[in-house]
C-alpha angles and dihedrals in degrees: 000000000000092000091053090051093053092045088052089050091052091052092044091052091048091049092049090048091053092046090048091054092047095047097030089231109160093197092062090051091052093048091048089050092050091048090049092051092048091051091047096051102031105034105029094107092047098046112022111019097086092049093048091050091051091050091048090053091050091049091049092051090048092049091050092048091047091048091050091053093053092057 
C-alpha cells in the first residue's frame, strides 16, 4: 500500500512537471519539485534502494573483472 502511494506520487510529480513546462506555470514546477524531494527523502529505501544495490554489485563485478584483465 505504501509503495503504491509513493509510485503514484512519482507519477504525479512527473505529470505536474510536464504540465508546468507546457503551460509555463511556475507553481506546478515548485509543487513537482517538492513532491520529488519528498519521494527522494521519504521513499528512497522503499522504491530505489534495491535497484541501487544491484547496480553497485554489477559495477563492482565489472571493476574486479577489469582489474583482473589488466594484470
